[in-house]
C-alpha positions as CSV (number, residue, x, y, z in Angstrom):
1,M,-3.5,-15.6,47.2
2,V,-6.6,-17.5,46.0
3,N,-7.9,-20.2,48.2
4,E,-8.9,-23.4,46.3
5,A,-11.8,-24.0,48.6
6,D,-13.1,-20.5,47.9
7,E,-12.8,-21.1,44.1
8,T,-14.8,-24.3,44.1
9,S,-17.5,-23.1,46.5
10,Q,-18.1,-19.8,44.6
11,G,-17.7,-21.2,41.1
12,V,-15.8,-18.0,40.0
13,P,-12.1,-17.6,40.6
14,A,-11.2,-14.6,42.8
15,L,-8.9,-11.9,41.4
16,D,-5.7,-11.1,43.1
17,E,-4.5,-7.5,43.7
18,A,-2.4,-7.3,40.5
19,A,-5.4,-8.3,38.3
20,V,-7.6,-5.8,40.0
21,N,-5.0,-3.1,39.5
22,D,-4.7,-4.0,35.8
23,L,-8.5,-3.8,35.4
24,V,-8.6,-0.4,37.1
25,E,-5.8,0.9,34.8
26,M,-7.8,-0.4,31.8
27,I,-10.9,1.4,33.0
28,H,-9.0,4.6,33.5
29,F,-7.5,4.3,30.0
30,L,-10.9,3.8,28.4
31,A,-12.5,6.6,30.3
32,S,-9.6,9.0,29.3
33,A,-10.0,7.9,25.7
34,K,-13.7,8.5,25.9
35,D,-13.3,12.0,27.4
36,A,-10.6,12.9,24.9
37,M,-12.8,12.3,21.9
38,S,-15.3,15.0,20.9
39,D,-18.4,14.3,18.9
40,D,-16.7,15.8,15.9
41,M,-13.8,13.4,16.2
42,V,-16.2,10.4,16.5
43,T,-18.1,11.6,13.4
44,R,-14.9,12.0,11.4
45,I,-13.7,8.6,12.5
46,A,-17.0,7.0,11.6
47,N,-17.0,8.8,8.2
48,T,-13.5,7.7,7.5
49,A,-14.3,4.1,8.4
50,S,-17.4,4.2,6.2
51,E,-15.5,5.7,3.2
52,S,-12.7,3.2,3.7
53,M,-15.2,0.3,3.6
54,T,-16.7,1.7,0.4
55,L,-13.3,2.1,-1.2
56,L,-12.2,-1.4,-0.2
57,D,-15.5,-2.8,-1.6
58,R,-14.9,-1.1,-4.9
59,L,-11.2,-2.2,-5.0
60,L,-12.2,-5.9,-4.3
61,R,-14.8,-5.8,-7.1
62,N,-12.3,-4.4,-9.7
63,E,-11.3,-7.3,-11.9
64,G,-8.5,-5.3,-13.5
65,L,-6.9,-4.4,-10.1
66,R,-7.2,-8.0,-8.9
67,R,-5.4,-9.2,-12.1
68,L,-2.7,-6.5,-11.7
69,L,-2.1,-7.6,-8.1
70,Q,-1.8,-11.2,-9.2
71,V,0.8,-10.3,-11.8
72,L,2.7,-8.0,-9.4
73,D,3.0,-10.9,-7.0
74,R,5.1,-12.9,-9.4
75,P,8.9,-12.9,-8.8
76,E,9.7,-11.4,-12.3
77,S,7.3,-8.6,-11.6
78,Q,8.9,-8.0,-8.2
79,F,12.3,-7.7,-9.9
80,L,10.9,-5.2,-12.4
81,L,9.3,-3.1,-9.7
82,V,12.5,-3.0,-7.5
83,S,14.6,-2.1,-10.5
84,L,12.1,0.6,-11.6
85,A,12.2,2.1,-8.1
86,D,16.0,2.1,-8.1
87,A,16.0,3.6,-11.6
88,I,13.6,6.4,-10.5
89,G,15.8,7.2,-7.5
90,K,19.0,7.4,-9.7
91,M,17.2,9.4,-12.4
92,S,16.0,11.9,-9.8
93,R,19.4,12.4,-8.3
94,E,21.1,12.7,-11.7
95,L,18.5,15.1,-13.1
96,A,19.1,17.4,-10.1
97,T,22.8,17.6,-10.8
98,I,23.0,18.0,-14.6
99,P,22.3,21.2,-16.4
100,P,19.0,21.5,-18.4
101,A,19.0,20.2,-21.9
102,Q,19.9,22.9,-24.5
103,G,17.7,21.3,-27.2
104,G,18.4,21.0,-30.9
105,I,19.3,18.1,-33.2
106,S,22.8,17.7,-31.8
107,G,21.4,17.2,-28.3
108,I,19.0,14.6,-29.5
109,W,21.7,12.9,-31.5
110,R,24.0,12.7,-28.4
111,V,21.2,11.2,-26.3
112,A,20.2,8.8,-29.1
113,R,23.7,7.4,-29.2
114,E,23.7,6.4,-25.6
115,P,23.1,2.6,-24.9
116,G,20.6,3.5,-22.1
117,T,18.5,5.4,-24.6
118,Q,18.3,2.4,-26.9
119,E,17.5,0.0,-24.0
120,G,14.8,2.4,-22.8
121,L,13.2,2.6,-26.2
122,R,13.4,-1.1,-26.6
123,A,11.6,-1.6,-23.2
124,L,8.9,0.9,-24.1
125,S,8.5,-0.7,-27.5
126,M,8.0,-4.1,-25.9
127,L,5.6,-2.7,-23.4
128,G,3.5,-1.1,-26.2
129,K,3.5,-4.3,-28.2
130,Y,2.3,-6.6,-25.4
131,W,-0.1,-4.0,-24.0
132,N,-1.8,-3.5,-27.4
133,E,-2.0,-7.2,-28.0
134,A,-3.7,-7.7,-24.6
135,L,-6.0,-4.8,-25.1
136,R,-7.1,-6.0,-28.6
137,D,-7.6,-9.5,-27.2
138,L,-9.8,-8.1,-24.4
139,H,-12.0,-6.2,-26.9
140,R,-12.3,-9.2,-29.2
141,R,-13.5,-11.4,-26.3
142,G,-15.8,-8.6,-25.0
143,S,-14.3,-8.7,-21.5
């Protein structure tokens, strides 16, 4: 136990046995980590850190990516992304279980009559419309 008189006279609190044991364990851990890392590992870690910082710098300076992240943070964009992820999963499972398309006009006609095809074409059409409007606006403004 630490004596209060010793603390005040020395100015620095004394460590109890548990604290000393914790420090010893920490020193052993750090020494083991140092011994386990070769020069090649340290070089690779340093290169990875350097390349990561360069990539992060480029990403943070990219106005288009920052704008995309702002849009993706909106609730309606989150709904779109979640539904897109679900649709991709369902599509993957369904494609794995159905036979390959035979081709021909009759196959196209069959697919064209499905409501999902019409909804998919409508969604892509709307995307194209708004994407082209935004692209033309950016070019007009010179941004």
